[in-house]
Structure formats: C-alpha cells, structure tokens
C-alpha positions as CSV (number, residue, x, y, z in Angstrom):
1,M,93.0,140.3,100.5
2,T,93.0,141.9,103.9
3,N,90.5,139.6,105.7
4,K,92.5,136.9,107.4
5,V,89.5,134.6,108.1
6,V,89.2,131.4,106.0
7,H,85.9,129.5,106.1
8,V,86.0,125.7,105.9
9,I,82.9,123.5,105.3
10,D,82.6,120.9,108.0
11,A,80.6,118.0,106.5
12,E,81.8,115.7,109.3
13,S,84.2,113.9,107.0
14,G,87.7,113.2,108.2
15,N,90.5,115.1,109.8
16,L,89.8,118.9,109.7
17,Q,92.2,119.7,112.5
18,S,95.3,119.3,110.3
19,L,93.9,121.7,107.8
20,R,93.0,124.1,110.5
21,N,96.6,123.8,111.9
22,A,98.1,124.4,108.4
23,I,96.0,127.5,107.8
24,E,96.7,129.0,111.3
25,H,100.4,128.2,110.8
26,L,100.3,130.5,107.8
27,G,98.9,133.3,109.8
28,F,95.1,133.0,109.0
29,Q,92.1,132.2,111.2
30,V,89.7,129.4,110.5
31,S,85.9,129.4,110.9
32,F,84.0,126.2,110.3
33,I,80.6,126.2,108.6
34,K,78.4,123.3,109.7
35,K,75.1,124.1,107.8
36,G,74.3,125.3,104.4
37,T,72.0,127.9,105.8
38,D,74.8,129.6,107.8
39,P,74.9,133.2,106.5
40,A,78.7,133.1,106.9
41,L,78.9,130.9,103.8
42,A,77.6,133.6,101.5
43,S,79.7,136.3,103.0
44,A,83.0,134.2,103.2
45,E,85.9,135.7,101.3
46,R,87.7,132.3,101.0
47,L,85.9,128.9,101.1
48,I,87.5,125.5,101.4
49,L,85.7,122.2,100.9
50,P,87.8,119.3,102.3
51,G,86.7,115.7,102.5
52,V,88.0,112.1,102.8
53,G,86.5,108.7,102.4
54,N,83.6,107.5,100.3
55,F,82.3,109.8,97.5
56,G,78.7,108.8,98.2
57,H,79.0,109.4,101.9
58,V,80.5,112.9,101.5
59,M,78.0,113.9,98.8
60,D,75.1,112.6,101.0
61,Q,76.4,114.6,103.9
62,L,76.6,117.8,101.8
63,R,73.0,117.3,100.7
64,K,71.8,116.4,104.1
65,M,73.4,119.5,105.6
66,G,72.0,121.7,102.8
67,F,75.4,122.6,101.3
68,V,74.9,121.8,97.6
69,E,73.1,124.9,96.3
70,P,74.9,127.3,98.6
71,I,78.3,126.0,97.3
72,K,77.2,126.4,93.7
73,A,76.0,130.0,94.5
74,Y,79.3,130.8,96.2
75,V,81.3,129.6,93.2
76,A,79.1,131.6,90.9
77,S,79.8,134.7,93.0
78,G,83.4,134.6,91.8
79,K,85.0,134.4,95.2
80,P,88.0,132.0,95.9
81,F,86.9,128.4,96.3
82,M,89.2,125.4,97.0
83,G,88.5,121.7,97.2
84,I,90.8,119.0,98.8
85,C,90.7,115.3,98.1
86,V,87.0,114.3,98.0
87,G,86.5,118.0,97.9
88,V,87.9,118.0,94.3
89,Q,86.0,114.8,93.5
90,A,82.8,116.4,94.5
91,L,83.2,118.8,91.6
92,F,82.8,116.0,89.1
93,S,79.6,114.6,87.8
94,G,79.9,111.3,89.6
95,S,82.0,108.3,90.7
96,E,81.8,104.6,90.1
97,E,82.4,104.3,93.8
98,S,78.8,105.4,94.3
99,P,77.1,105.1,90.9
100,D,73.8,106.3,92.1
101,T,75.1,109.5,93.7
102,K,75.5,112.7,91.7
103,G,78.4,115.2,92.2
104,L,78.3,119.0,91.8
105,N,78.9,118.6,88.0
106,F,81.4,121.4,87.5
107,L,83.3,118.9,85.3
108,D,81.4,116.3,83.3
109,L,83.7,113.4,84.2
110,Q,83.2,110.1,86.1
111,L,85.8,109.1,88.7
112,K,87.1,105.6,88.3
113,K,88.9,103.2,90.6
114,F,92.6,102.6,90.0
115,D,93.5,99.2,88.4
116,D,94.7,97.1,91.3
117,K,96.0,94.2,89.2
118,T,99.3,96.0,88.6
119,K,99.7,98.1,91.7
120,T,98.4,98.5,95.3
121,V,95.2,100.4,95.8
122,P,94.6,102.8,97.5
123,E,97.4,105.0,96.2
124,I,99.0,106.0,99.5
125,G,102.2,108.0,99.3
126,W,104.2,110.8,97.8
127,N,103.8,111.5,94.1
128,K,105.1,114.1,91.7
129,L,103.1,116.4,89.5
130,I,103.2,117.1,85.7
131,V,102.4,120.8,85.1
132,P,101.7,121.3,81.4
133,G,103.0,124.6,80.0
134,L,105.3,125.4,82.9
135,N,108.5,125.2,80.8
136,K,107.0,127.7,78.3
137,S,105.6,130.2,80.7
138,G,108.0,129.8,83.7
139,K,104.9,130.1,85.9
140,T,102.9,127.5,87.7
141,M,99.4,127.7,89.1
142,Y,99.1,128.2,92.9
143,N,102.8,127.3,93.4
144,L,102.5,123.7,92.3
145,N,106.1,122.5,91.9
146,P,106.9,119.5,89.7
147,A,110.2,119.0,91.5
148,A,108.4,118.5,94.8
149,R,106.4,115.6,96.1
150,Y,102.8,115.7,97.4
151,Y,100.8,113.3,99.6
152,F,98.0,111.3,97.9
153,V,95.7,108.9,99.6
154,H,92.8,107.7,97.4
155,S,91.4,104.7,95.5
156,Y,89.3,106.7,92.9
157,A,90.5,109.4,90.6
158,A,89.7,111.4,87.5
159,I,91.7,109.1,85.2
160,V,92.1,110.8,81.8
161,D,93.5,110.2,78.4
162,E,95.1,112.7,76.0
163,A,91.8,113.5,74.3
164,Q,90.1,114.3,77.6
165,I,93.0,116.4,78.7
166,S,92.9,118.4,75.5
167,D,89.1,118.9,75.9
168,L,89.4,120.2,79.4
169,E,92.3,122.6,78.6
170,K,91.4,123.9,75.2
171,L,87.6,123.7,75.0
172,Q,86.6,124.1,78.7
173,G,89.5,126.4,79.9
174,W,90.7,124.4,82.8
175,K,94.3,124.5,83.9
176,L,95.5,121.1,85.0
177,A,98.2,119.5,87.0
178,L,98.5,115.7,86.3
179,A,100.0,112.8,88.2
180,Q,100.7,109.3,87.1
181,Y,100.1,106.2,89.3
182,G,101.5,103.2,87.5
183,E,100.3,103.3,84.0
184,E,97.3,105.5,84.8
185,K,97.3,109.3,84.4
186,F,94.9,111.3,86.5
187,L,94.0,114.9,87.5
188,A,96.0,115.9,90.5
189,A,94.9,119.5,90.6
190,I,92.5,121.7,88.6
191,A,92.0,125.5,88.3
192,K,89.6,127.8,86.5
193,D,88.6,131.3,87.3
194,N,88.0,131.3,91.1
195,I,88.1,127.5,91.5
196,F,91.2,125.6,92.6
197,A,91.2,122.0,93.8
198,T,93.7,119.3,94.6
199,Q,93.4,115.5,94.8
200,F,96.4,115.4,97.1
201,H,96.4,116.7,100.7
202,P,98.5,120.0,100.8
203,E,98.1,120.2,104.5
204,K,99.9,116.8,104.7
205,S,102.5,117.5,102.1
206,G,105.2,119.2,104.2
207,K,106.6,122.6,103.2
208,A,105.7,122.1,99.6
209,G,102.0,121.7,100.5
210,L,102.0,124.7,102.8
211,K,103.2,126.8,99.9
212,V,100.2,125.7,97.9
213,I,97.8,126.6,100.6
214,R,99.4,130.0,101.1
215,A,99.2,130.6,97.3
216,F,95.4,130.0,97.5
217,L,94.9,132.1,100.6
218,E,96.9,135.0,99.1
219,Q,95.3,134.3,95.7
220,E,98.6,134.0,93.9
221,K,97.1,132.1,91.0
222,E,100.4,132.1,89.0
223,V,103.8,131.9,90.7
224,S,107.1,132.0,88.9
225,L,109.4,129.1,89.7
226,D,112.8,130.6,88.9
227,V,114.8,127.6,90.1
228,L,113.4,124.2,90.6
229,P,115.1,122.8,93.8
230,S,117.3,119.8,93.7
231,Y,116.4,117.2,96.4
232,L,119.6,115.3,96.1
233,P,121.9,115.8,99.2
234,P,125.4,117.0,98.7
235,G,127.8,114.4,97.3
236,N,125.1,112.5,95.5
237,S,124.3,114.8,92.6
238,G,125.5,112.2,90.1
239,V,123.4,109.3,91.4
240,E,120.8,108.0,89.0
241,L,117.6,107.4,91.0
242,K,115.4,104.5,90.0
243,D,111.7,105.2,89.7
244,T,109.5,102.9,91.6
245,R,107.0,100.7,89.7
246,T,104.2,103.0,90.7
247,G,106.0,106.3,90.6
248,L,105.7,106.9,94.3
249,T,108.7,107.5,96.5
250,H,109.7,105.0,99.1
251,R,108.0,106.0,102.3
252,I,109.9,106.2,105.6
253,I,107.7,106.1,108.7
254,A,108.8,107.0,112.2
255,C,106.9,105.0,114.8
256,L,106.4,106.0,118.5
257,D,105.3,103.4,121.0
258,V,103.5,105.5,123.6
259,R,102.5,104.3,127.0
260,T,102.1,105.5,130.6
261,N,105.1,105.0,132.9
262,D,104.9,104.3,136.6
263,E,104.6,108.0,137.3
264,G,101.5,108.3,135.0
265,D,103.4,110.3,132.3
266,L,103.0,109.4,128.6
267,V,106.4,108.5,127.2
268,V,107.9,107.0,124.0
269,T,109.3,103.6,124.7
270,K,110.8,100.7,122.9
271,G,111.4,97.1,123.9
272,D,112.8,93.8,122.8
273,Q,110.0,91.6,121.6
274,Y,107.5,93.9,123.3
275,N,109.2,94.0,126.7
276,V,109.4,97.7,127.4
277,R,110.7,97.7,131.0
278,E,114.2,98.3,132.1
279,K,116.0,95.6,133.9
280,K,115.4,95.6,137.6
281,A,119.0,96.7,138.2
282,S,118.1,99.9,136.4
283,G,114.9,100.4,138.3
284,G,112.5,98.3,136.3
285,D,110.4,101.3,135.1
286,V,109.0,101.7,131.6
287,R,111.9,102.6,129.3
288,N,111.6,106.4,128.6
289,L,113.0,107.5,125.3
290,G,111.4,110.9,125.2
291,K,108.1,112.8,125.0
292,P,105.9,111.9,122.1
293,V,105.0,115.4,120.8
294,K,108.6,116.6,120.8
295,L,109.9,113.4,119.1
296,A,107.2,113.6,116.4
297,E,108.1,117.1,115.6
298,K,111.8,116.2,115.4
299,Y,111.1,113.3,113.0
300,Y,109.0,115.5,110.8
301,K,111.8,118.1,110.6
302,Q,114.2,115.2,109.7
303,G,112.0,114.3,106.8
304,A,109.8,111.5,108.0
305,D,107.0,110.8,105.5
306,E,104.6,109.8,108.2
307,V,104.5,109.5,112.0
308,T,102.7,106.6,113.7
309,F,101.7,106.6,117.4
310,L,100.9,103.2,118.8
311,N,99.3,103.7,122.2
312,I,100.3,100.5,123.9
313,T,98.6,101.5,127.2
314,S,95.4,102.3,125.5
315,F,93.6,103.1,128.8
316,R,91.9,99.8,128.7
317,N,89.1,100.7,131.1
318,S,87.9,103.7,129.1
319,P,89.7,104.6,125.9
320,I,87.0,107.2,125.1
321,K,88.4,109.2,128.0
322,D,92.0,108.9,126.9
323,Q,92.5,112.6,126.9
324,P,96.3,112.5,127.2
325,M,96.6,110.6,123.9
326,L,94.1,112.8,122.2
327,E,96.1,115.8,123.4
328,V,99.3,114.3,122.0
329,L,97.6,114.1,118.6
330,R,96.3,117.7,118.9
331,Q,99.7,119.1,119.7
332,A,101.6,116.9,117.2
333,A,99.3,117.9,114.4
334,K,100.2,121.6,115.0
335,T,103.8,121.1,114.0
336,C,103.8,117.9,111.8
337,F,102.5,118.5,108.4
338,V,102.6,114.9,107.3
339,P,100.1,112.1,107.9
340,L,99.6,110.9,111.5
341,T,98.4,107.4,112.4
342,V,97.2,106.3,115.8
343,G,96.6,102.8,117.1
344,G,95.5,101.5,120.5
345,G,91.9,101.3,121.9
346,I,90.2,101.7,118.5
347,R,87.2,99.5,119.4
348,T,83.7,99.5,120.8
349,V,83.9,100.2,124.5
350,V,81.6,100.4,127.5
351,D,82.4,103.3,129.8
352,P,82.2,102.7,133.6
353,D,78.8,104.5,133.7
354,G,77.5,101.9,131.2
355,T,77.5,104.0,128.1
356,V,78.3,102.1,125.0
357,I,80.6,103.9,122.6
358,S,81.2,102.5,119.2
359,A,84.6,102.0,117.5
360,L,83.4,104.5,114.9
361,E,82.9,107.1,117.6
362,V,86.3,106.4,119.1
363,A,87.9,106.7,115.7
364,T,86.1,110.0,115.0
365,L,87.5,111.4,118.2
366,Y,91.0,110.6,117.0
367,F,90.4,112.0,113.5
368,R,89.1,115.2,115.0
369,A,92.1,115.5,117.2
370,G,94.4,115.3,114.2
371,A,94.8,111.7,113.1
372,D,94.6,110.8,109.4
373,K,94.5,107.0,109.9
374,V,93.6,104.6,112.7
375,S,95.4,101.3,113.3
376,I,93.4,98.3,114.6
377,G,95.3,95.4,116.1
378,S,93.6,92.9,118.4
379,D,90.1,93.7,117.1
380,A,91.3,93.0,113.6
381,V,92.3,89.4,114.7
382,K,88.9,88.9,116.3
383,A,87.1,90.3,113.2
384,A,89.0,88.1,110.9
385,E,88.5,84.9,112.9
386,E,84.7,85.5,113.1
387,Y,84.5,86.5,109.4
388,I,86.3,83.2,108.4
389,A,84.1,81.2,110.8
390,R,81.0,82.6,109.1
391,G,82.1,81.5,105.7
392,E,83.5,84.9,104.8
393,K,80.2,86.7,105.4
394,P,80.6,90.3,106.7
395,T,78.3,91.7,109.3
396,G,78.9,95.4,108.6
397,K,79.4,95.9,112.4
398,T,83.2,95.3,113.0
399,P,85.4,98.4,113.6
400,I,87.1,97.8,110.2
401,E,83.8,97.9,108.4
402,T,82.1,100.8,110.2
403,I,85.2,103.1,110.1
404,S,86.0,102.4,106.4
405,E,82.3,102.8,105.5
406,A,82.4,106.4,106.9
407,Y,86.0,107.5,106.2
408,G,87.1,105.2,103.4
409,N,89.4,102.2,103.5
410,Q,92.5,104.4,103.3
411,A,91.7,105.6,106.9
412,V,91.9,102.0,108.3
413,V,95.3,100.3,109.0
414,I,95.5,96.8,110.5
415,S,98.5,96.3,112.7
416,V,99.6,92.6,112.4
417,D,101.9,91.1,115.0
418,P,102.9,87.6,113.7
419,K,105.3,85.0,115.1
420,R,107.0,82.2,113.2
421,Y,105.5,78.7,113.7
422,Y,107.6,75.9,112.2
423,V,105.9,73.0,110.6
424,A,107.4,69.5,110.2
425,D,104.8,68.2,107.8
426,P,103.4,70.8,105.4
427,A,100.7,68.4,104.2
428,G,99.0,68.7,107.6
429,C,98.8,72.5,107.7
430,K,95.8,74.4,106.5
431,Y,97.4,77.8,106.5
432,N,99.6,79.4,103.8
433,M,103.2,78.4,104.4
434,I,106.6,79.3,103.1
435,K,109.7,77.2,102.6
436,T,112.1,79.1,104.7
437,K,115.8,79.7,104.5
438,D,115.9,79.9,108.3
439,K,115.2,76.4,109.3
440,G,113.5,75.6,112.6
441,P,115.1,74.2,115.8
442,N,114.5,70.7,114.6
443,G,115.5,71.3,111.0
444,E,111.9,72.2,109.8
445,E,112.0,73.7,106.4
446,Y,108.4,75.1,106.4
447,C,106.7,77.7,108.6
448,Y,103.7,80.0,108.7
449,Y,103.2,83.1,110.7
450,R,100.7,82.8,113.6
451,V,99.1,86.1,114.5
452,T,99.1,87.4,118.1
453,S,96.9,89.9,119.9
454,Q,97.0,91.8,123.2
455,G,100.4,93.2,122.6
456,G,101.8,89.8,121.7
457,R,100.6,88.1,124.8
458,K,98.0,85.9,123.1
459,V,99.0,83.6,120.2
460,H,96.3,82.5,117.8
461,E,96.3,79.6,115.3
462,L,95.2,81.9,112.5
463,G,97.9,82.7,109.9
464,A,98.9,86.3,109.1
465,Y,98.3,85.5,105.4
466,E,94.7,84.6,106.1
467,L,94.2,87.5,108.5
468,C,95.4,90.1,106.0
469,Q,93.2,88.7,103.2
470,A,90.1,88.7,105.5
471,C,90.8,92.2,106.7
472,E,91.2,93.6,103.2
473,K,87.8,92.1,102.3
474,L,86.3,93.7,105.4
475,G,87.6,97.1,104.3
476,A,91.1,97.7,105.6
477,G,93.2,99.9,103.3
478,E,96.8,99.2,104.6
479,V,98.8,96.6,106.5
480,L,101.3,97.6,109.2
481,L,103.3,94.3,109.3
482,N,105.2,93.8,112.4
483,C,107.3,90.8,113.3
484,I,107.7,89.6,116.9
485,D,110.7,87.5,116.1
486,R,112.6,90.6,114.7
487,D,111.3,93.2,117.1
488,G,114.1,95.1,118.9
489,T,116.8,92.8,117.3
490,N,118.3,95.4,114.8
491,Q,118.8,92.4,112.5
492,G,116.8,93.8,109.6
493,Y,113.3,93.1,108.3
494,D,111.9,89.6,107.7
495,F,111.8,89.5,103.9
496,E,110.0,86.1,103.8
497,L,107.1,87.4,105.8
498,I,106.8,90.7,103.9
499,N,106.8,89.0,100.5
500,Q,104.3,86.4,101.7
501,I,101.9,89.1,102.8
502,K,102.4,91.2,99.7
503,S,101.3,88.2,97.7
504,A,98.2,87.9,99.8
505,V,96.7,91.4,99.4
506,S,96.4,94.3,96.9
507,I,96.5,97.0,99.5
508,P,99.8,98.7,100.6
509,V,102.1,96.9,103.1
510,I,104.3,98.7,105.6
511,A,107.4,96.7,106.7
512,S,108.1,96.9,110.4
513,S,110.4,95.4,113.1
514,G,114.1,94.8,112.9
515,A,115.5,98.0,111.4
516,G,118.8,99.0,113.0
517,K,120.8,100.8,110.2
518,P,120.2,102.6,106.9
519,Q,121.3,99.5,104.9
520,D,118.2,97.7,106.3
521,F,115.9,100.2,104.5
522,V,117.8,99.8,101.2
523,D,117.6,96.0,101.5
524,V,113.9,95.9,102.3
525,F,112.9,97.9,99.3
526,N,115.3,96.0,97.0
527,E,114.4,92.5,98.3
528,T,110.6,92.9,98.8
529,G,107.6,94.7,97.4
530,A,107.1,96.7,100.6
531,D,105.3,100.0,100.0
532,A,106.8,101.7,103.1
533,A,109.3,100.9,105.9
534,L,109.0,101.8,109.5
535,G,111.8,102.6,112.0
536,A,111.6,103.2,115.7
537,G,114.4,102.4,118.2
538,M,117.3,103.4,115.9
539,F,115.7,106.8,115.6
540,H,114.8,107.2,119.3
541,R,118.3,106.2,120.5
542,G,119.8,108.7,118.1
543,D,121.8,106.0,116.2
544,Y,120.6,107.5,113.0
545,T,118.3,110.2,111.9
546,V,115.5,109.9,109.3
547,L,117.6,112.2,107.1
548,D,120.6,109.9,107.5
549,V,118.5,107.0,106.2
550,K,117.1,109.0,103.2
551,K,120.5,110.3,102.2
552,Y,121.9,106.7,102.3
553,M,119.0,105.5,100.2
554,I,119.5,108.1,97.6
555,G,123.2,107.2,97.5
556,H,122.0,103.7,96.6
557,G,119.7,104.9,93.8
558,L,116.4,104.7,95.7
559,N,113.8,107.5,95.3
560,V,112.7,109.2,98.5
561,R,111.0,112.5,99.3
562,M,113.3,115.3,100.4
563,D,111.4,118.3,101.8
564,E,112.5,121.8,100.9
C-alpha cells in the first residue's frame, strides 16, 4: 500500500493518543473519524476500531454516532480492518457485561467474565500467546510472536473450549492466537480475510506490539519467524523460570513523583516519608532528580512494564488547567509504548470562574493526553468513608464510579497511603487487624493500617483493608499500595500490609514503598501475592536500572518481560 494515512474510529472511548503515537512512530499518518456519516470512512484504505472500558458503553457510542452499518459495509468491501481491545470484543455477538447490548456479530460468541475466585480480575499485565500451527508452517499471522509478551487489561474475554476453537478454525475459517489466564483459555487475536483484531493492546506492548501494528499497516498477513528470540540475559541461559499462578509476568513499574519546584518547573522528586525538600543547608528547595519526560523514556528503554506519574503538586486551585502535566503525558506517550498512569487532581473541581468540571471530565483530559489509567488518592478515602457511612450504598456520583462507568474499572487505580497504628487490645478495634512480627513501641502485638490523605498530612481512623474493599465495590480496578512507614527507607516492602490487602480484594495489588535493591523485588514476589512492584528512588538515583532488577529476578527464577 502506498497511501500512508490510517483512519481510526473515535467513539470517545479511552486513550487514542497512544495509538496515534505508535502509528506515527511507524511512519504513517492518522486521521480520526468521529461520525459514521463521514465520507472518509468509506474511502479509507486502513481502518482501526480501538476501545476500552464497558462493552455496552462502547457499543452504545458506536450506535449513537452512526458507526454500526458503515463498519459492516467497510468490512464487506474487503479493505483492511483492525480491532483493538473492546474493538475486538465488538466483533462478537454480545457480552455478559452488558447482556441487553448486541455486538456486530461477526463471530457468534458471548464474552464472559474471568473467574475471580482463583485469580485477580481484571487481567492486567503481560501475557504470552499460543499460535496454533506456527511450528508446522514457520509463519505467524501479523508478526504475533509466542516468545514475546503482550499487554492485556480486561475483565471479559472470549473464553473458549477445544470444541469452540475447532469450530472457529475448521468450520468458520478464522485464524486464532490464544492466551491463557489462570485455567481459562481465551481468544487473544483473530484474523480472517481482511479482518484482524487483538484483545491485547499492541500500542502498549513495547517493540513486540509495534511489530504487530506495522504488520497490519503493511498488510503482512503472514510473517516468517526464523528465530524465536531468547529473553534470558547472558549468563542466565540455564535458569529455570517459574510460571506465575496466572501465567502473567511479574510487572515492574517505575514511579515518578512530579511536582513544581520553587522556580515553577516540573521536576521528578523523591522524599523520605513524603518530605521532598532538601535540608536547609542544601538550599531547602524541592529535591530535583530529573525531568519527567526524559526519565520516563529512560525507564521505558530499560524495560519498565509501566510508568506511573504521581502529580504531587496537582495545581490545587485549578487542576483542569494543569497544562504542564498534560503536556508531560503527551510527550511521554510519544516515546513510551507501555501503559502510563497519572495521579493527582483527579476529582470534581470548580474553576476560579465558577465553572464546575467533573472528575470524569478531568480524567478524560488525561486519557486524551496519553494516560491509560488514572490514580485516585484523597478522593478515594472520602468516597469510601461516605460509602461505608451510608451502609454500603453507592451514589453513582463519586470519581471512582463515574470514571469506571465510562472507561471500565481497569482504568481506575486507587492510591492508598496507610500508616501502622498499634493496638494494645484487639477486642476493642473494629478494623481488620494483623498480628505483627514488628511489635509496637510498648510491645503491642497487633496493628491495623490507618489510611491518610492529602499527601500523608491527614490521618483517618479508617483502615486500609476496609478502604480497599469499599473502593473495589465502587468500581476501582487496581490498588497502588503505598506504605508511609517504609517510604524512602530502602528497607524493602511491608509484606504484612501487602498480604492483608491481597486478602481483602480480588483486584490486582501493586506493592509500593521501600524498594532499595533488586533483592527487594525478588522477596516481595516470593513472600506476598503482589501482582506488581513499584520502584522510584533507587531508579532515580541511578543505584540500579530497571534492567538490573529484571536480570536479577530472572537469575532467581522469576518470570519477567524482556523486550526485544
């Protein structure tokens, strides 16, 4: 194909900026189509349907914007069509997520929710593919590589058994790539004639994902894989890697605390228990560890599985006009082809002119700038306290509820900042406690974790266990679990806290606070059920790189993603 323009359907669902960046990175131009009546849809040479979030919401948007019949007509024309995430789900007949909503019905299958009794749901992380027939033909569809890892983030999937797989392949002519999450096998990618679609996000799957997008854009429907790359670093070729219980790799997340210094510049900083200023003898300014966009790109190139920006300034008077942070996301998304999370200021605000801007609108700005997930901190505490006080009755109006309603719970992370509170008499405490190995100052054997807000400045009575349970019920899809007691100490993660929160929820939990060396990452995955581990200061100071940590983990038998 000589035309370098790629048309993308914009149904106002999720982060399209990252897809645009990936396509432009590959040397193509992007043109968005916002209405089904747009004549560009029929004349497009390549059409992509992306989508994230709720199946019913996305299908309703497609119908409302007049896309359903034009999409069917486009596919019937024989020109290349690609679906991504909910874009592949839309091709099925329906989903139990939205039982009254019909899909496009290219495949007569119902999407089902993953079983959350044996694993965390949503599936968030890097999974491998099973490509049937590859060993016989030596060719794979659209450069899908079973030796690579791809980024998945979803709760519902086309879960299939062997009979359904056989029917799709032999009777209906579909080519399939499968993935397995725990005990459940599902369709990770499908192809037939001019249709190609992936449940994973290729634009967020590093170099391996970019190769898949390029194969679609160049219409390389079959690609020979002469040598499947080894992702083991030199010196570790004989190490036997242990699969995780779910099949996902252990995620390593680089976190950047971003705030404005006294000169008004956005810098990456790090403190000890949230104090980010230098000592007065050193000037007393905000500790400056580098520029956020450059550091994010560096960590991506080192192999970070995700990058998180926590905007600890958050422009409290008017977050909606926080253009510097939005620009950080826009620029970072151009060079970091892994998921980006942003936190700080994700709440309903009133601008100085009196305009009320909802948390959903604020989140939408961040999504359109390049974020894949938003992290909610202080407002999560408020929402949980009010939810519990109402007898666990939701209002549908909290930031967690409104954002997850529109974009899916996988787009909402709650950032929890707890602090140990020792209890002398466990019988008098109404919050979930642990019997701790680290006794209190007066020999107390029990403690619970009180949550804080406002950057750790305000301590609440509410326990972290109860907070996380409430937020999961309100619609949160992931927990970023900090620990004020360990923050900046380089003493390793608080295993007791992590295991307590893992027992409270069925959504993924990210371990944070305390990492100072690679052994800390090995320990947290061996000693807890953490789904991911986050590092900050040790990376910013240059003590270790992300690659150092991953090589060390592989040397200790832990599965991680190593990009090509």
